[in-house]
C-alpha atoms as an extended CHARMM CRD file, in Angstrom:
* protein
*
       108  EXT
         1         1  MET       CA            284.5130000000      190.7800000000      193.3120000000  PROA      1               0.0000000000
         2         2  ASP       CA            280.7380000000      190.5010000000      193.2150000000  PROA      2               0.0000000000
         3         3  ALA       CA            278.6490000000      187.9880000000      195.1150000000  PROA      3               0.0000000000
         4         4  LEU       CA            278.2770000000      185.6340000000      192.1490000000  PROA      4               0.0000000000
         5         5  GLN       CA            282.0440000000      185.4220000000      191.6710000000  PROA      5               0.0000000000
         6         6  VAL       CA            282.5920000000      184.8160000000      195.4060000000  PROA      6               0.0000000000
         7         7  ILE       CA            280.0020000000      182.0430000000      195.4910000000  PROA      7               0.0000000000
         8         8  SER       CA            281.3510000000      180.5230000000      192.2820000000  PROA      8               0.0000000000
         9         9  SER       CA            284.8930000000      180.5110000000      193.6460000000  PROA      9               0.0000000000
        10        10  ALA       CA            283.7620000000      179.0990000000      196.9650000000  PROA      10              0.0000000000
        11        11  THR       CA            281.7950000000      176.3780000000      195.1540000000  PROA      11              0.0000000000
        12        12  GLN       CA            284.9000000000      175.3630000000      193.2240000000  PROA      12              0.0000000000
        13        13  ILE       CA            286.9340000000      175.2550000000      196.4300000000  PROA      13              0.0000000000
        14        14  VAL       CA            284.3310000000      173.1560000000      198.2400000000  PROA      14              0.0000000000
        15        15  SER       CA            284.0940000000      170.8040000000      195.2870000000  PROA      15              0.0000000000
        16        16  SER       CA            287.8420000000      170.3100000000      195.5160000000  PROA      16              0.0000000000
        17        17  MET       CA            287.5530000000      169.7520000000      199.2590000000  PROA      17              0.0000000000
        18        18  VAL       CA            284.9190000000      167.0630000000      198.7400000000  PROA      18              0.0000000000
        19        19  MET       CA            287.3130000000      165.2740000000      196.4050000000  PROA      19              0.0000000000
        20        20  ALA       CA            290.1160000000      165.7670000000      198.9400000000  PROA      20              0.0000000000
        21        21  ILE       CA            288.3510000000      163.7500000000      201.6320000000  PROA      21              0.0000000000
        22        22  GLY       CA            290.4010000000      160.7870000000      200.4690000000  PROA      22              0.0000000000
        23        23  ALA       CA            293.4680000000      162.7220000000      201.5240000000  PROA      23              0.0000000000
        24        24  ILE       CA            291.9800000000      163.1570000000      204.9850000000  PROA      24              0.0000000000
        25        25  ASP       CA            291.2950000000      159.4290000000      205.1470000000  PROA      25              0.0000000000
        26        26  GLN       CA            294.9590000000      158.9200000000      204.3020000000  PROA      26              0.0000000000
        27        27  ALA       CA            295.9500000000      161.4860000000      206.9130000000  PROA      27              0.0000000000
        28        28  SER       CA            293.9640000000      159.5980000000      209.5350000000  PROA      28              0.0000000000
        29        29  ARG       CA            296.6910000000      156.9750000000      209.3020000000  PROA      29              0.0000000000
        30        30  ASP       CA            299.2140000000      159.6240000000      210.1800000000  PROA      30              0.0000000000
        31        31  LEU       CA            298.1200000000      160.3180000000      213.7260000000  PROA      31              0.0000000000
        32        32  ASP       CA            300.2790000000      163.3910000000      214.0560000000  PROA      32              0.0000000000
        33        33  ASP       CA            298.6800000000      165.3010000000      211.1920000000  PROA      33              0.0000000000
        34        34  ALA       CA            295.1000000000      164.0210000000      211.2090000000  PROA      34              0.0000000000
        35        35  PRO       CA            293.6970000000      166.1280000000      214.0880000000  PROA      35              0.0000000000
        36        36  MET       CA            295.1720000000      169.3130000000      212.6500000000  PROA      36              0.0000000000
        37        37  ARG       CA            293.8500000000      168.5730000000      209.1570000000  PROA      37              0.0000000000
        38        38  ILE       CA            290.3890000000      167.6870000000      210.4150000000  PROA      38              0.0000000000
        39        39  LYS       CA            290.2260000000      170.8640000000      212.5070000000  PROA      39              0.0000000000
        40        40  SER       CA            291.4170000000      172.8570000000      209.5300000000  PROA      40              0.0000000000
        41        41  LEU       CA            288.6890000000      171.3650000000      207.3510000000  PROA      41              0.0000000000
        42        42  GLU       CA            286.0640000000      172.0330000000      210.0310000000  PROA      42              0.0000000000
        43        43  HSD       CA            287.2040000000      175.6460000000      210.2550000000  PROA      43              0.0000000000
        44        44  PHE       CA            287.0940000000      175.9480000000      206.4740000000  PROA      44              0.0000000000
        45        45  VAL       CA            283.5330000000      174.5850000000      206.3470000000  PROA      45              0.0000000000
        46        46  TYR       CA            282.4710000000      176.9360000000      209.1480000000  PROA      46              0.0000000000
        47        47  GLU       CA            283.9510000000      179.9050000000      207.2690000000  PROA      47              0.0000000000
        48        48  LEU       CA            282.1490000000      178.8790000000      204.0660000000  PROA      48              0.0000000000
        49        49  GLU       CA            278.8450000000      178.6070000000      205.9020000000  PROA      49              0.0000000000
        50        50  SER       CA            279.4220000000      182.0650000000      207.4100000000  PROA      50              0.0000000000
        51        51  LEU       CA            280.3440000000      183.4610000000      204.0040000000  PROA      51              0.0000000000
        52        52  THR       CA            277.1700000000      182.0760000000      202.4640000000  PROA      52              0.0000000000
        53        53  ARG       CA            275.0240000000      183.5860000000      205.2220000000  PROA      53              0.0000000000
        54        54  ARG       CA            276.7290000000      186.9760000000      204.8880000000  PROA      54              0.0000000000
        55        55  ILE       CA            276.3250000000      186.9950000000      201.1110000000  PROA      55              0.0000000000
        56        56  LYS       CA            272.6520000000      186.0810000000      201.3950000000  PROA      56              0.0000000000
        57        57  GLN       CA            272.1180000000      188.8730000000      203.9300000000  PROA      57              0.0000000000
        58        58  LYS       CA            274.1400000000      191.4500000000      202.0430000000  PROA      58              0.0000000000
        59        59  HSD       CA            272.7620000000      190.6260000000      198.6100000000  PROA      59              0.0000000000
        60        60  VAL       CA            269.2220000000      189.5950000000      199.5120000000  PROA      60              0.0000000000
        61        61  TYR       CA            267.9100000000      191.9970000000      196.8800000000  PROA      61              0.0000000000
        62        62  LYS       CA            269.8620000000      190.0570000000      194.2140000000  PROA      62              0.0000000000
        63        63  LEU       CA            268.4570000000      186.6700000000      195.1800000000  PROA      63              0.0000000000
        64        64  HSD       CA            265.8270000000      187.0490000000      192.4880000000  PROA      64              0.0000000000
        65        65  SER       CA            268.7670000000      186.3340000000      190.1850000000  PROA      65              0.0000000000
        66        66  SER       CA            268.3700000000      182.6390000000      189.4620000000  PROA      66              0.0000000000
        67        67  GLN       CA            272.0950000000      182.2900000000      188.7540000000  PROA      67              0.0000000000
        68        68  LEU       CA            273.1410000000      183.6720000000      192.1610000000  PROA      68              0.0000000000
        69        69  ASP       CA            270.4890000000      181.6260000000      193.9410000000  PROA      69              0.0000000000
        70        70  HSD       CA            271.6080000000      178.4820000000      192.0960000000  PROA      70              0.0000000000
        71        71  GLN       CA            275.2610000000      179.1160000000      193.0170000000  PROA      71              0.0000000000
        72        72  ILE       CA            274.3420000000      179.5760000000      196.6890000000  PROA      72              0.0000000000
        73        73  GLN       CA            272.2720000000      176.3840000000      196.6660000000  PROA      73              0.0000000000
        74        74  SER       CA            275.1260000000      174.4780000000      194.9920000000  PROA      74              0.0000000000
        75        75  LEU       CA            277.5940000000      175.7390000000      197.5840000000  PROA      75              0.0000000000
        76        76  ASN       CA            275.2560000000      174.7850000000      200.4270000000  PROA      76              0.0000000000
        77        77  ALA       CA            274.7840000000      171.3070000000      198.9580000000  PROA      77              0.0000000000
        78        78  LEU       CA            278.5320000000      170.7700000000      198.7110000000  PROA      78              0.0000000000
        79        79  VAL       CA            279.0920000000      172.0110000000      202.2500000000  PROA      79              0.0000000000
        80        80  ASP       CA            276.3470000000      169.6550000000      203.4400000000  PROA      80              0.0000000000
        81        81  ARG       CA            278.2230000000      166.7940000000      201.7740000000  PROA      81              0.0000000000
        82        82  LEU       CA            281.3440000000      167.7000000000      203.7380000000  PROA      82              0.0000000000
        83        83  HSD       CA            279.7740000000      167.2570000000      207.1770000000  PROA      83              0.0000000000
        84        84  PRO       CA            279.3700000000      163.4330000000      206.9850000000  PROA      84              0.0000000000
        85        85  ASN       CA            282.8380000000      163.1650000000      205.4840000000  PROA      85              0.0000000000
        86        86  ILE       CA            284.3330000000      165.1060000000      208.3700000000  PROA      86              0.0000000000
        87        87  MET       CA            282.5740000000      162.7860000000      210.8140000000  PROA      87              0.0000000000
        88        88  LYS       CA            283.9130000000      159.7940000000      208.8810000000  PROA      88              0.0000000000
        89        89  ALA       CA            287.4500000000      161.1940000000      209.0410000000  PROA      89              0.0000000000
        90        90  ARG       CA            287.0950000000      161.7150000000      212.8100000000  PROA      90              0.0000000000
        91        91  ARG       CA            285.8530000000      158.1420000000      213.2410000000  PROA      91              0.0000000000
        92        92  LEU       CA            288.7140000000      156.7690000000      211.1470000000  PROA      92              0.0000000000
        93        93  PHE       CA            291.1570000000      158.8100000000      213.2050000000  PROA      93              0.0000000000
        94        94  ARG       CA            289.7640000000      157.4350000000      216.4800000000  PROA      94              0.0000000000
        95        95  GLU       CA            289.8900000000      153.8770000000      215.1260000000  PROA      95              0.0000000000
        96        96  ALA       CA            293.4570000000      154.2920000000      213.8760000000  PROA      96              0.0000000000
        97        97  LYS       CA            294.4970000000      155.8180000000      217.1900000000  PROA      97              0.0000000000
        98        98  SER       CA            292.8990000000      152.9080000000      219.0790000000  PROA      98              0.0000000000
        99        99  ARG       CA            294.6850000000      150.3830000000      216.8660000000  PROA      99              0.0000000000
       100       100  THR       CA            297.9810000000      152.1580000000      217.4120000000  PROA      100             0.0000000000
       101       101  LEU       CA            297.4740000000      152.1730000000      221.1760000000  PROA      101             0.0000000000
       102       102  LEU       CA            296.5860000000      148.4760000000      221.1370000000  PROA      102             0.0000000000
       103       103  ARG       CA            299.6780000000      147.6530000000      219.0640000000  PROA      103             0.0000000000
       104       104  SER       CA            301.9510000000      149.6580000000      221.3310000000  PROA      104             0.0000000000
       105       105  SER       CA            300.5760000000      147.9110000000      224.3970000000  PROA      105             0.0000000000
       106       106  GLY       CA            301.0690000000      144.5340000000      222.7280000000  PROA      106             0.0000000000
       107       107  THR       CA            297.4430000000      143.3950000000      222.9070000000  PROA      107             0.0000000000
       108       108  LEU       CA            296.8280000000      143.3100000000      219.1600000000  PROA      108             0.0000000000
């Protein structure tokens, strides 16, 4: 698989992950699964960022290819969109956990 195919595939995956943030919001209501899913998404984003860096380093001579450069930029833009969504999911998780604790203590 060449660099362009890897970046294209990764871009499709990240695009799907951006759309799946709603699922993480839903998972934040399920306090048992939310931390694991958020950590999994963070790990996935970290791996994508590492992959992008490695591809740029390994295929720096191909970066004159506008198609490869465009794919890398698209992937980076999608990954950048994930970061605020991950923070939002963490915040929603903390809020849901606080509400659950308040309910269980009878103060809400």
